[in-house]
N, C-alpha and C positions, 0 to 999 in steps of 0.2 A: 423633732429634728427628723431628717433624714437621713440612712446609715453614713453616707460618706462625710456629712458634715460634722455626726457625733464621733466618728473616727479622727476626725481632722482633729477636733478638738482633744481628743482623749493623745492622739500619738505627740501632739504639741507640748502637752502638760508634761507625758513623761518625758519629753528629752527636754525641756526647763527644768525640772526638778529631779532629773537623775532616776526616774522611777523606771519598774519594768513591766512586763507584762500582767503578771499577777494582781498589779495595782491597780487596772484598768477599772475593777466593779468600783474600787475606795473612789476614783476621780468622778464615777457617775454619782455614785452617791454624792460626795463633796456639791458637785454643780446642782442635782437635783434638788437636795434639801435647802441650799441656797434659794435656787427659783421658788422652792413651795413656800420657804417660811420668812423670805424676806420680798421684794419685789424684784418684777420680771421674769424674763425666760431665762431656759438654760444656756441659751447662744450668746446671751448680754455676760455673761459668768464666764464665758468660754474665749468671747472676744475679749473682754477686759484680761484673762489672763495672759492672753497673747502679747499684750503690752507691758504688764509689769511683771510677767514670771520671771524672764530671765536676771531683771534687776533682783527680785525679792530673792530666788535661788542664790544670785550670787554673794548675796548677804547672808546665808543660812536661814532664812525666812522659809518655812515649812510651806508647803501647798495648802493645809489644812487654816493654819492662820493667815494664808492671803487670802483664800476664797471667806474664811470669816470674816477680816477686814473689808472686802469688798460687799459682802452681805448687808454688814452696816452702813456701807454708802449707799447701796441700794435702796435702804429701809430709808435715808435718808433725800429719794430722789435721784443719787448720782448713778448712772447705768453703763454699761456697755464700755466702750471706748475711751469714755470719759473718765471712768470711776481705774480702768488700767492705767489710764496716762497722768490720773491725778495721783495715783499712790505712787506710781513710780517715781514721778519729779520730787513727792516728799521724801521718797527713800535716797534718788540722787543729791539731793541738795545735803545729804547726812555724811556723802562719803567725800566731797571737796569743799566743805563750807567756804564761803567767800568769809575775808577778815571782819566786813560788817557782822556777819552771820554770828561769828563764833564770839563777837564782843559781847553781842546780843544774848549771847547763850550764856557767857560768864557773868552778865548781870544779873539775868536769871536764877544761876546757880545750877543750871543744868552741864556748864562746862569746869573747873576750877581753874584757879591761877597758872597751874602748875601741868594744866593739857588734861586732865582725868576727866572723861565723861561719863554721866550717869547713862548713859545711850549705849556704850562698848564696855566691854570686861576689860581687864589689864594687858589681854592678849591681842586688842582691837577687835576683837568678834562683835558685834552687834548683838545685842540682849534681846529682840523680836519685838514686834509690832504692841504687844500688848504692854510692856515695856515701857515701851516712844510713849505712847500713849498716856499712861498711868504720871511718867514723869514731865510731859507736858502740859498735865492738868492740874498737877500739884505747883509745878513752878507759875503758872499762869490763873492760878485761882482767887486772887486778891487782886486782879488789874482790872480795870475798866474795859469795856467792849472797843475802846478806842487804841488803847494799849495794848490789850491784847492781839489786833488787827495790825499793828503797825509792828510788834512784836514777831509775829507770823510770817510777814511779810518779807522783813530782814532777816529770817532764819530759814524760809522754803522758798520765795519769790511771791510778788503777788497773785500768779496764776496757781502757787497751790494753797491759798487761804484758805479755799472751802474746804478742802480734804483733811488738811490740819486741823482745823475747827472742828469737823464730826470727830475725829480721831481724840479731841481734847474732851468732847461732850461726851463720850462713850467711856474715855477712861480704860484703864487697867481691867476693869471687872467686864465693861461694857464688850471690849473686842476678846477676851476669854470666854464671854457668854455665848458670842456668836460663832466664835470658831468650835465650842461644844454642840453649839446648834444643827452645824451643817458636818459635822461628824456623826453622821445618823447612818450606821450600818444596813444596808437591805433597802431604805427609803426610794431607790431606782426600781427596783423590783417591785417593790409595793404600788408605787405610783402607774407601773405599767401594766402591773395588773389590776388595777383600779378600774383603767383605761381600756383594759380590753374587754372587762366585764360586763361594759357600757352596754346600746344597742350598738352605738358608732363603733365601738372596738367589736360587735360581732361580725359586721357587716364588713369590717379590713378584714377577718381574719377568713368569713367566707369567700372574699374576692383573692385573697392567698390561695387560700386552698383549690379554688378554681382553676386560677393561673399555674399551679403548681399539678392539678392534673391534666390540664390541655399540653401543658408541654412534656408530660411524659407518654402521650398517647399520640400527638403529631407535631410539627414544627411550626405551627399557625396557618401553616396554608392549606392545610386539608379542609376538611367537612365542617368541622367545630370552628376552626379559625374563618372560614367563608362566610357561615352561619352569623357569628360575631359582629362582621366587617357589614 
């Protein structure tokens, strides 16, 4: 990533999840760990957060768990904007479910007849992505593939069936495991150090040092600049 793009991802994540400047290192670690331990690039996770971050934060889902869920999506081949919009769709479907979705969740025991839900606490607070994955996995463990697809389509809409299926496959343990994997303090610095210790990294450092030297002795229009041109 260039510095501008990296700063854009960090700034967007700070605003979305109400974080502060001191949290930028943690954001860098989360995105670096996801890219290095799942599939894809840092940009894939930064772009995914642009789409799902505001909705996740509004439901009190931490950035750690959000990136963990996105890493599980990436491991299943769902990356970038697609991952972000898919996870956002799953969350949005729970905030104002259609009557057919509520009926389906009642039949599965996710929502009781008096309206209580295993996905939200008594105060209406969402209990998180790991809990949701576990509840769905338990509720649908005895269904056939066809029944499961139909149920997920009713609850989340057909466009989110793939994302919901991944969450069911991962279950609570899977989402928690990925959340722990991406919460790897210092990984961004370690990856950067490893890259800079290579021949390519050495060449980049030499180039940066040379540019800094040139700018300290002239404005680029002097003898050195003309020689380079």
